[in-house]
N, C-alpha and C positions, 0 to 999 in steps of 0.2 A: 284343677277343677275349681269348679264353683263351689263355694263354701256349702258344705250342711251340720246339720248337727242329729247327735245320733241319741235315742232315744228306747228304751227297753221295751219288751209287749210280751207283758205273760214271763214267765219261766223257761220260754224258747224260742224267743224272736226280737230281731229290734227293728227299727223304722231309720233309715237313713232320709233326713228332712231337708230339702234345699228350700229355696223361698216359694212360698207357697203362689202361685199365678202358672196360667198357662202361657208357655211361652217356647219355639223353636231350639233357642239356648237351653233351657233349663231339661227339655224334654233329652236335648242330647245330650246331657248330662247325667241324665238319668239313665241311659242309654248304656252309656260309657263305664258310668259305676256296676250297673247290671254283668257288662258282658266280662271287666277283669273280676270281677266276684267269680263268674262260673268258670272261669280260665283259672282260677288259683287255685282251685280244689283246696280252698281251707275247709282243715280239720272239723269236722263235726256236720257243716252246713249242709242242707237238706235240701233247701227250694230257695227263689226269690220271685218274689211279686213287683215288677215296677208298677208306677201309674204315674200321673201327671209331672208331680212335682218330689216324690219320694219313691224310695225301694225298701221292700221291706225281706228279711232276709232271716228266714227259720233255720234252724239248728238242733240239733239232742243233745240236753242239756246233761247227758250221761257219759258226753264225749267230749266236749267243752262248754264254753261258757261267755257270757255276754262281755265282757273285757277283754275275752281274747279275741275273739267275732270284732268288736267294734276297734279295738288295735288292728285287725289285720286288714280292714276295710279302710282304716285312714291311712298307714302305708302304703295301699294301693291308690287312694287318690293322689298321693302326695306324689306320685309320676307324672315328669312335666307331660306338659300336651294331655294330660288325662283323657279330658275333654272328649278329645278328638279319636278317642281310639273307642272303636266301638265296630262292629260288623256290619256291614250294608243289609238292609232288611231287604225282603223280597217284596217284590213289585204285583198285586196279583190283580187283575182288568175282570172287573164286574159285571155284568151289562144288565141294564134295568131298561125295564117299561115305565114310561113315565106318564103321569094324567092319567082321566079316566077312572074307572072303576080299582086300577093298580094305585095309584094317587090322588085322593079325594080332597087333599088340602092345596094341592098343587096352585088353584088357582087364587083362594087366598094369600100366600108365599109371594103369586107374582102381583096383586093387590098390594099386598105390604111394602112391597117393594118397587111398587110403583112400573112395574117390568112387564111385557109380555110372559105370557110363559114360555116360551121358544127362548127365548133371552135368559130366565132364570133353571132352563133346563142345560144351556150353554154357558152357564158361570158354575153350575154345581159340575159337570162335568169335566171344564176347562182345568183341572188343574188334580196332582195327586195327594193322595191326602195320608198325613202318616199314624199310625195308629198309637193312641199315648200307653193307652189303657184298656185292656179287658174288664168288663164287668156288669152288672147289673144278673145280665143273662149270660149260659157260656157261649161265651165265642161272640159277645156284642160289645162290637170295635167303636172305642169312644175316638172320634177322627179329629183332628187339628187342621187347619187353617181354610175355614170354610170360610167363602167370598163376603165382607162385611154388608154388600149391598144384598145378602139375601139371608142376614140375621133373623130369623122369626122368632118370636115367643111362643114357649109353647100353650097348648090348650089350654083353657079355661077350665074345663070339666074333661077329664083323662077319658079316654075309652076304655070297655071293661074288655074286650079283644082287639090285637093288632095281629094279623096275620103275618105268620113265620116270612124272611124274606122280605117285609117292609123297609122301605128306605124312606127316611124322615129327618125332620130339622128342627132341634131343639136348643132354642137360642143362639147360641156363637155353633153351635157342632151339629154336625149329622151323623148318622150310623145307621145300621143294619140291627132289623129284629130276628134272632134266629131262632127264636121258638114263639108259639104263640101266646100272648100274655096282655096284659092289661100296661098301658101306655099314653103317654100324654105328648108325642112328639107330633108337627106337622108331616102328613104321609104324601110323599112325592112321587112316589114311583113303588117298583116292585121287583125284586130280582128270582130267576127261578133256581141260583148257586145255594146250596146251602153253607151257608158260614159254619154251623153246630150239624154233624149226623153220627151220632150216639154207635152205628151202624159202621163206621169208618174204622182204617185202621188209626189215623189219627184223627181223631172227632174233630179239632179245632181247626178251621182252615186257617186262618192267619195266628200271631202274634201281636204284643206290642212291637215297637220298633220297624215293622213293618210298613207297608205302602198298599193303598186302595187307588185303583183307578175305575170312577164311571166310566161305561159307554154307554150312551143310549141306543135303543133297539125296537123294533115296531112290536104288536102284540102276536104279530107271526111269527115271526125272529124266538121270541118270547116263549111261544108253547113250544114251539120246536127245541131249544135249549131246555125247556122244563122237561121233556118224552126223555132227551137224551140222559138229567142230570136222572131219572127216574131208573131207566132201567141200566146204568152205571155206565154209558159211553162217553158221556162229557167231561172234556179238561177244561179246567181252567188255563186261561192264561197266564203264565207266571214270568216274569223277569227279572233279572238282576237290580234294584235300583243304586244307582251309584248317587252318593251324596257326600 
């Protein structure tokens, strides 16, 4: 496994830190370590929180301690080919209506890239995005793999309110706003699918290690799907992602 260092976080957690950069091989190492920690059922471990280049592990200090958990994690990491031992995440298809009132910043993204709006949409929907981590808001996916041609700087002055379902670009990343919130990402479009719904049995639709595929839809299709989402009849298209 790629090398990492372990650091205490208070008296009930530790952080395994890989090289601090966003890269597929580091994301794979984080995912593999997370999978092995979860499957090992280490005594006292409560929860894991994967991020771009680190994995936080929380534990019950009345059951175990930092040294024991750190030693157990290092033992798991020493398994041959440990980086490749990770469960395949699911691939979730997310319909998006691009441009117009749904994506007011699409024209700017196109001008910045020197492309047409349709070319930008084609690039944005032309690949599957790995979810490196969830953060900022419940169910907000930080996605890796955005085509360099459409990397776009964040807004100089963030919006006070961005509507839930907005799909945006912030620098080298793209993501979906799960709730109404302030934000500074360039808005490309909007999805009627709720990535976070507190009334659902499983509130958050995706998790770190899953993949998202954006699919362009018309305004008519958007409104039809939105109605299905609201009346509980819409089902996301979910595949097994082979990696």
